[in-house]
PLY file of the C-alpha trace (Angstrom):
ply
format ascii 1.0
element vertex 268
property float x
property float y
property float z
element edge 267
property int vertex1
property int vertex2
end_header
-14.63 22.35 -10.28
-14.10 18.58 -10.04
-16.52 16.03 -8.53
-14.61 15.84 -5.23
-14.76 19.66 -4.68
-18.38 19.73 -5.61
-19.28 17.10 -2.95
-17.33 18.99 -0.27
-18.75 22.36 -1.14
-22.30 20.92 -1.12
-21.88 19.27 2.18
-20.47 22.31 3.76
-23.26 24.54 2.34
-25.88 22.25 3.72
-24.13 22.15 7.13
-23.82 25.99 7.37
-27.23 26.93 5.96
-29.44 24.41 7.57
-27.62 23.92 10.94
-27.85 26.35 13.79
-24.65 26.88 15.95
-24.15 23.90 18.18
-25.63 24.25 21.74
-23.80 23.52 24.91
-25.63 20.16 25.53
-25.40 19.09 21.83
-22.41 17.51 20.09
-22.17 17.80 16.30
-19.58 15.54 14.81
-18.31 15.06 11.19
-15.34 14.34 9.10
-13.92 12.11 6.40
-16.46 9.66 4.95
-14.74 6.63 6.39
-15.22 7.99 9.89
-19.00 8.46 9.48
-19.80 4.84 10.39
-17.43 4.96 13.29
-18.98 8.14 14.68
-22.47 6.67 14.27
-21.39 3.52 16.08
-19.69 5.38 18.92
-22.63 7.88 19.55
-25.19 5.07 19.44
-23.38 3.29 22.19
-22.99 6.33 24.40
-25.83 7.26 26.69
-25.17 10.87 27.83
-28.40 12.12 29.35
-29.51 15.51 28.04
-26.90 15.39 25.16
-28.00 15.08 21.60
-25.39 13.72 19.02
-25.59 14.71 15.33
-23.29 13.05 12.80
-22.73 15.08 9.63
-21.62 12.78 6.83
-18.98 13.10 4.19
-17.39 16.46 4.90
-13.88 15.22 4.20
-10.99 15.98 6.47
-10.33 19.55 5.36
-14.06 20.42 5.05
-14.76 19.18 8.59
-11.74 21.16 10.01
-13.03 24.32 8.36
-16.52 23.78 9.85
-15.05 23.07 13.21
-12.98 26.31 13.15
-16.08 28.20 12.09
-18.15 26.83 14.94
-20.41 24.62 12.87
-18.96 21.29 14.36
-17.83 20.38 17.85
-15.62 17.47 16.84
-14.00 16.85 13.50
-12.43 13.54 12.55
-9.57 13.82 10.09
-7.50 11.28 8.20
-4.46 13.54 8.57
-2.72 15.59 11.32
-3.39 19.22 11.67
-1.38 21.67 9.63
0.04 24.81 11.08
-2.71 27.02 9.68
-5.31 24.85 11.40
-3.41 24.85 14.72
-3.32 28.65 14.52
-7.15 28.68 14.55
-7.10 26.96 17.97
-7.73 23.44 16.77
-6.34 20.61 18.87
-5.99 16.82 18.43
-7.78 15.34 21.45
-7.83 11.64 20.61
-6.37 9.36 17.99
-7.35 5.82 16.90
-5.79 3.56 14.27
-7.32 0.83 12.10
-5.82 -1.56 9.61
-5.38 -0.04 6.23
-6.52 -2.66 3.75
-6.90 -3.56 0.12
-10.42 -4.78 -0.68
-12.03 -6.54 -3.63
-15.34 -7.75 -4.99
-13.52 -10.89 -6.24
-14.84 -13.99 -4.43
-11.49 -15.65 -3.93
-8.69 -13.09 -4.22
-4.98 -14.08 -4.15
-2.72 -13.61 -1.22
-0.42 -10.81 -2.19
2.98 -9.49 -1.04
3.37 -5.85 -0.05
6.53 -5.62 -2.15
4.55 -6.49 -5.29
1.67 -4.05 -4.96
3.46 -1.22 -6.73
4.11 -3.40 -9.67
0.53 -4.67 -9.74
-0.80 -1.11 -9.77
1.21 -0.04 -12.76
0.54 -3.25 -14.70
-2.33 -2.72 -17.31
-2.75 -6.46 -17.63
-2.87 -7.22 -13.90
-5.07 -10.28 -13.14
-5.84 -12.70 -10.38
-4.43 -16.26 -10.62
-7.78 -17.37 -12.12
-7.21 -14.99 -15.01
-9.78 -12.49 -14.07
-8.54 -8.91 -14.92
-8.09 -6.61 -11.89
-9.84 -3.25 -11.95
-8.11 -0.70 -9.74
-10.04 2.27 -8.24
-8.41 5.28 -6.70
-9.20 8.38 -4.62
-8.25 11.99 -5.47
-4.63 12.82 -5.30
-5.04 15.15 -2.31
-7.14 12.74 -0.27
-5.81 11.27 2.95
-6.48 7.78 1.65
-4.00 8.37 -1.18
-1.42 9.41 1.42
-2.11 6.19 3.36
-1.76 4.14 0.18
1.68 5.77 -0.41
2.75 5.13 3.16
1.59 1.54 3.04
3.28 0.19 -0.05
6.95 0.90 -1.02
7.38 2.44 -4.44
3.67 2.88 -5.20
3.67 6.68 -5.68
5.33 6.36 -9.12
2.80 3.62 -9.99
-0.07 5.92 -9.00
1.12 8.60 -11.28
1.23 6.16 -14.21
-2.24 4.76 -13.22
-3.79 8.21 -13.14
-2.80 8.76 -16.77
-4.96 5.88 -17.87
-8.36 6.72 -19.51
-10.12 3.73 -17.93
-9.32 4.71 -14.33
-12.17 5.43 -11.86
-11.50 8.00 -9.16
-14.08 8.10 -6.36
-14.81 11.37 -4.55
-15.68 9.95 -1.11
-15.00 6.88 0.92
-18.57 5.66 0.42
-18.36 6.22 -3.35
-15.12 4.18 -3.30
-16.77 1.28 -1.45
-19.92 1.40 -3.62
-17.81 1.27 -6.77
-15.72 -1.62 -5.43
-18.92 -3.61 -4.57
-20.64 -3.22 -7.93
-17.45 -3.57 -10.10
-16.34 -7.05 -11.10
-12.93 -7.90 -9.83
-12.35 -4.46 -8.27
-9.34 -3.49 -6.08
-9.44 -0.49 -3.85
-7.73 0.73 -0.67
-9.91 1.47 2.34
-10.03 0.77 6.14
-11.06 -2.17 8.09
-13.44 -0.13 10.29
-15.44 1.16 7.26
-15.70 -2.29 5.64
-16.93 -3.92 8.83
-19.26 -1.13 10.17
-20.90 -0.60 6.76
-21.16 -4.40 6.22
-19.52 -4.05 2.82
-19.64 -7.04 0.50
-15.98 -7.03 -0.10
-13.08 -9.46 0.56
-9.95 -8.18 2.34
-6.64 -9.05 0.81
-4.16 -11.01 2.95
-0.77 -9.53 2.68
2.42 -11.50 3.22
0.29 -14.24 4.60
-1.21 -12.09 7.35
-4.95 -11.17 7.48
-5.95 -7.63 8.37
-7.34 -7.53 11.94
-6.99 -5.28 14.97
-5.33 -8.25 16.83
-2.68 -8.60 14.10
-2.34 -4.75 14.00
-1.94 -4.67 17.75
0.76 -7.37 17.85
2.59 -5.85 14.83
2.14 -8.86 12.45
-0.07 -6.72 10.21
2.07 -3.67 9.71
-0.04 -1.05 7.76
-2.52 1.28 9.37
-4.44 4.49 9.07
-4.76 6.87 11.94
-7.97 8.84 12.59
-7.61 12.16 14.46
-10.36 13.40 16.68
-10.08 17.20 16.74
-11.72 19.84 18.91
-11.25 23.56 19.64
-9.06 24.67 22.52
-12.31 25.56 24.43
-14.73 22.53 23.82
-18.09 22.49 25.49
-18.58 20.17 28.48
-20.38 17.60 26.42
-17.36 17.34 24.07
-15.12 16.79 26.99
-17.36 14.08 28.43
-17.43 12.29 25.03
-13.68 12.24 24.74
-13.39 11.11 28.38
-15.71 8.18 27.63
-13.49 7.07 24.74
-10.62 6.74 27.19
-12.50 4.56 29.62
-12.45 0.76 29.64
-15.93 0.59 28.23
-15.04 3.15 25.51
-12.09 1.05 24.55
-14.34 -2.02 24.17
-16.71 -0.07 21.91
-13.80 1.17 19.86
-12.53 -2.35 19.40
-15.94 -3.44 18.26
-15.68 -0.88 15.51
-12.20 -2.37 14.55
-10.18 0.57 15.83
-7.47 0.82 18.50
-7.01 3.91 20.73
-3.45 5.39 20.48
-2.30 5.99 23.97
0 1
1 2
2 3
3 4
4 5
5 6
6 7
7 8
8 9
9 10
10 11
11 12
12 13
13 14
14 15
15 16
16 17
17 18
18 19
19 20
20 21
21 22
22 23
23 24
24 25
25 26
26 27
27 28
28 29
29 30
30 31
31 32
32 33
33 34
34 35
35 36
36 37
37 38
38 39
39 40
40 41
41 42
42 43
43 44
44 45
45 46
46 47
47 48
48 49
49 50
50 51
51 52
52 53
53 54
54 55
55 56
56 57
57 58
58 59
59 60
60 61
61 62
62 63
63 64
64 65
65 66
66 67
67 68
68 69
69 70
70 71
71 72
72 73
73 74
74 75
75 76
76 77
77 78
78 79
79 80
80 81
81 82
82 83
83 84
84 85
85 86
86 87
87 88
88 89
89 90
90 91
91 92
92 93
93 94
94 95
95 96
96 97
97 98
98 99
99 100
100 101
101 102
102 103
103 104
104 105
105 106
106 107
107 108
108 109
109 110
110 111
111 112
112 113
113 114
114 115
115 116
116 117
117 118
118 119
119 120
120 121
121 122
122 123
123 124
124 125
125 126
126 127
127 128
128 129
129 130
130 131
131 132
132 133
133 134
134 135
135 136
136 137
137 138
138 139
139 140
140 141
141 142
142 143
143 144
144 145
145 146
146 147
147 148
148 149
149 150
150 151
151 152
152 153
153 154
154 155
155 156
156 157
157 158
158 159
159 160
160 161
161 162
162 163
163 164
164 165
165 166
166 167
167 168
168 169
169 170
170 171
171 172
172 173
173 174
174 175
175 176
176 177
177 178
178 179
179 180
180 181
181 182
182 183
183 184
184 185
185 186
186 187
187 188
188 189
189 190
190 191
191 192
192 193
193 194
194 195
195 196
196 197
197 198
198 199
199 200
200 201
201 202
202 203
203 204
204 205
205 206
206 207
207 208
208 209
209 210
210 211
211 212
212 213
213 214
214 215
215 216
216 217
217 218
218 219
219 220
220 221
221 222
222 223
223 224
224 225
225 226
226 227
227 228
228 229
229 230
230 231
231 232
232 233
233 234
234 235
235 236
236 237
237 238
238 239
239 240
240 241
241 242
242 243
243 244
244 245
245 246
246 247
247 248
248 249
249 250
250 251
251 252
252 253
253 254
254 255
255 256
256 257
257 258
258 259
259 260
260 261
261 262
262 263
263 264
264 265
265 266
266 267
């Protein structure tokens, strides 16, 4: 069993053994690691009298969806849409947000890059910044939604990833937090992540400007920054009233302001 699977199994075991089934006036939320700071931010801003929010970290998209189907979560946040098997269990997408998908580095003054050159950079064993500092690339597991986002964001990168994964010096991080931790402590790192995670976790990382455009929700909104990652809020077909109130709040004007503070945009 690889490190990623061990982390998921351990998180699910803790959730199922040490948690009681969610009560009607409680809301238990969890999902992919990158959504944990977002859920913490949203629930801290929401004052629903009589409702207790519990954020369960680092379940991963698939793990959170299994926990939701089994009644151990009330809301799961996934980095991918539901598959047919998950839909057949009565799971429904109830809200969607999007955030800039970004490349981030520990390098103090990274170069401005072009989207069209990222795939070449990822397969180049001698890739370096303009100051000559070698670039150290970190990846996520092949089945992770972050890998899917990377492939969707940069043309031709899928072949580069296959070549990169064959290298003995490659670091693969099991969770979004592991990925950001590695990027912070590794000299001249380069990883893919999301703007919302970098901002909410106050990560000591620099964001790569692509084709002269900085990653921001304003540039994502007007289309000048073209790459994004969608986060899917998922509930059962019969959510408890507190879940319904939470989702209704996200759709309000105040909810939209709180979402924008977290560097995500609601998908209407």
